[in-house]
N, C-alpha and C positions, 0 to 999 in steps of 0.2 A: 504494500500500500504506500502510495506517495504521500508524504507529509508536507502540508503547505504551511510555511512559516508566516505567522501574522506579525505585523509590526508591533513593537511594544508600545505601552501607553504613552511614554514620553515622546517617542517619534510621531505617534498619531497626534498627540496634543500640539506638537510643534507645527503641524500643518493645518490646524484648525484656526482659521482667521475669523473675524466677526462676520465677514461676508459668507464664508462657508457655513458657519454656525446658523446664520439666518436662513440659508438655503436648506439646511437640514431640518430646521424647525418647520419651515413652510412645507417641506416634503412630508414630514410626519403629520402635520395638520391635514394635508390633502388625503393622506392614507386614511385618517379617521373620518373625514368628511365623505369619502367614497363609500363608507359603510352605509350611510343614509341613502345613497342612490341604489345600493344593492339590496338593502332591507328598508324600504320606505315606510314600513309599518312603525319603525322606531320614531321617525319624525312625526308620523300621523298621531301616535299616542302621546308624544310629547306636546302636541298641540291640543288634543282632545281633553286631557286632564285639566289644564287651566281654564278652558272654555266651560267645562262643567262647574268649576269653582265659581266662575263669574255668574253663571246662570243660577246656581244654588244660592249664593249669598244675595244676589240682586233680587230674585223673585221669591225665595222661600224665607230666608232669614232677614232680609232687608227691612221688611215691614215692622219687625219687632225691635229693631236696633235704632235708637235715637241718636242723631248726630246734629245737634243744634247749630244753626247757621249755615249748614251745607247739606246738599242732597246726599243720600247714602251712596249713590253710584259714584259721585265725585270723591267721596271719602274712601270708597272701596278700591277703586282702580289703582292708586299708587301702591296699596298693599299687595294687589295682585301682581303688579310688575315686579316687586321685590320677591314675592313668593315664587314666581315662575323661574327667575334666574337662579334661585337657590335650589329648588327642586330639580331643575335641569342639570345643575352641576353635579348632582349625585351620580350621573352617568359616568363622570370621570372615575369615580371609585370602582364602579363595575367594570369599565373598559380596561383599566390598568390591571385589575385583579385577573381578568380574563387573559390579558397578554402575559402576565407573570405565570399563571398556571399553565398556559399553553406553550410556554417556552419562547414566545416571541421576544421578550425582553432579553433573554440570554443570547438570542441571535443578534439582537441590536448591539449588544455589548461587543461582539466580535467584529463589528463593522467600523471602518475609519470615519466615524461621524461624531459630532459634538455630543457630549454626555447630556447636555441640557435639552437636546432635541426631542427625546421621547416625552418628557414631562411637559415641556413648553408647547410642543406640537399638539399634545392631547388637550391641554387647557385652552389653547388657541382655537381648536376645532369646536370645543364646547362653547366658547365665546361666540363664534359665528352662529351656532345653533341658537343661542340665547338671543342674538340680534333678530333672527327670523321670528322667534316666538314672541318677543316683545312687540315687534311691529304688528304681528297678528293680533295680539291682545289689545293694541291701540285700536285696530279696526273693530274688534268685537266690542270694546268699550264704547266706541262711538255709536254702534248699532243699538246698544242697550241704554243710551242716554248720557254717557260720559261726555263732558265738554272741557276742553283746555281753557284755563283762566289766566295763564301767565303770558308773557311775551314769547315770541318764537325762540329766543335764545334761552329763556328760563326753562321752557318745555324741553328743548333739546338737551340742555345741560342736566336737567333732572334725569332724563332717561339714560344719558351717558354715565352719570354717577351711579345709577342703579346697575348698569352693566359692569362698571368697575367693581362694585360690591360683589356681584355674582362671580366675576373672574377671580377675585380674592378668595372666595369660598371654594372655587374649583381646586385650589391648592390644598385646602383642608381635606377635600374628598380624595385628592391624589395621595396624600399621606395615609389616609384611612385605607384606600384600596391596596396600596403597597404593603401596609402593615398586616392586614388580615389575610391577603393572598387568595382568598376564595371568593368568586363572584357573588354567590348567594349571601355569604356573610357580609360582603362589602355593601350589598344593597340594603341590608338591615342596619348595619352599623352607620352607613351614610345618612339614613333618614332619622335615626334616633335623636341626634342633637337638633335636627331641624324642627321637630314638632314643638318642643317648648319655646324655641326661639321665635318661630313664626306665629304660633297660636297664642302664646303669652306675650303679645306685643300689640302695638297700635295698628296692626295691619287691617284687622277686620272689625274691631270694636274700639270705642274710646277707652283709653286707659283708666279714666275716672270711674268707669263702671265696674272695675275690678276691685276685689278686696284690698284693703290698705297694704297688707304685707306683700301682695303680688305687684302692686303699683310700683313699689321701690325697684323691683327687678325689671318690670316692663319699661319704665321710663328711662332706664340707664343701659339697656342692652343694645347691641349694634343694629338689630333689625328694626326696632322701634325708631331709633335715631335716623336711619336711612329712609324709612317710610315717611316719617314726619318731614324730613328734608324734602323728599320728592313731592309730598302733598302740598307743602308750602309753595314750592316753585310752580307746580302745575296749576294751582289755584290762584296764582298771582299775588300771594300774600308774603312772598319772600321766605328765605330759610334761616336767616340770621346765623347764630352760632352753630345751628345744626349742620350747616354746610361744611364747615371745617371739621366738626366732630365726625361727620360721616366719612370725609376724606381720610382723616387720621385712622379711623377704625379700618377702613378698606386697606390702606397702605400697611398698617400694623399687622393685620391678619395675613395679607399677602407675604410680607417679609418673613414673619415667623414661620408660617407653614411652608413657604418655599424652601427655606433652610431645612426644615424637618423632612419634607418630601424628598429632597435631594439626598439627604443622609440615609434615609430608609431605602431609597432606590440604590444607593451605592452598596448597601449591605444585603439587599434582597436577592433571593435566588428561588427558582422554581423547586 
């Protein structure tokens, strides 16, 4: 049997320039996006779930929830935008766990490519999917009565900051998927932290309607801060200090979990 010598890590790293690394990241993102063209039901169900949430809260629960000074649909949609980017990011955990269990990540390690490409490409692909789903949710929201109240730049800025928040959480899910290594476990582990963060927040009901002990948590956790920031901008009321708080949360989550995910990736094996 002929043995093929692979270049060692130092020689490979010496050839990885920023342009090469960017090309590798884009290539990995394209690989993950092609999965949606081959299995379009993934994208379909990614869209169906948030539509069901909009209809459920708008027409079933909306009549029982009081939001003084604003219609419930305008209160609801900023929460929906944040929810969909967080729930969509859970696919990162499942996808990386599948690649790890199937041996794809071990094969990637043998290639002369940037080490950052696998994780960055995966999260970039999920960001692209989130852009599609958020645009879809804007259309659905307009159909059920949602109306923008801010300036054009306030509205665009709010949605971009929501996408930034979702991208930051994609790195949380990347760390989870690599840590648990099993796709089914990754799906459960990815959703567990989301439920208290999303439903014990300002996403769907006013925080003032919650018990006092829960209000302290809901008012100061990142989902509520990002939802209230987006709500203020989309309703034309401004975001004030919530704007920089949301940005700080997003950048902090991204930085911490990017480091964790990269370290777990370096130690993980199928």
